[in-house]
N, C-alpha and C positions, 0 to 999 in steps of 0.2 A: 088322690094323693094332697091338693090343696086344701080338702078338708082337714083329712091327719092329719094333714103339718099345724092346723090353726088346731084340731082341738090339743093336740100334745103342747102347742106352745101357751097356752092357757091350760091344761094341767101342769107346766113347771112351771108358771108366772102364778097360778095359784096354790099352788103346794110350797115353793120355795120362798117367795112374798110375802105371804100369809104369814109364814119362821120369823123372815127378815121384819118384817117389820114390827110384828109380836116383841122376838128382841128389844128390834134397838129400840120402845117405848118405853118398855118395863125397866128394861138396863141398863138402856143406855150403851148398848153394846152393840158395836157394827163389823158381822163375819163379813168377811172376803168373797168367801164359796156360796154361801143362800145370796148374800150381795150379784156375783158372775152369772151364775144363775137363772135367777128372775134374770136377770137382763140378754140370757139369751132365749131364753120362755119368751121374754116383747118381741126379739129379731126375728123368731123362726113368726112370731104372731103378723109381723110385717112384711114380711117374705111366703107367708099363703096366701095373705090379701092381695097382697101385689102380682102377684102369680094371678088370681084368680078375677082379679078385671085385667088382667090382661090377656088372660083367655077369653074372652066375653066379649073383645074388642073384637071386630074382623080388620085385619091389613087388604089391599085390595090390589096392591104394588104390585105383588110380587107373581 
């Protein structure tokens, strides 16, 4: 699931983030939906990375 979360986040960020940047730089328009969606993709990538790092470390205190 961790790789899927990272992959889906990268897919969302690439798709909506690229469209957002092109429209913002070309026309100067700020589309909130594309901006929020690309931020959600970035958050999904961060959560996937943190879950992946957390599963690699072993906790022997239990």
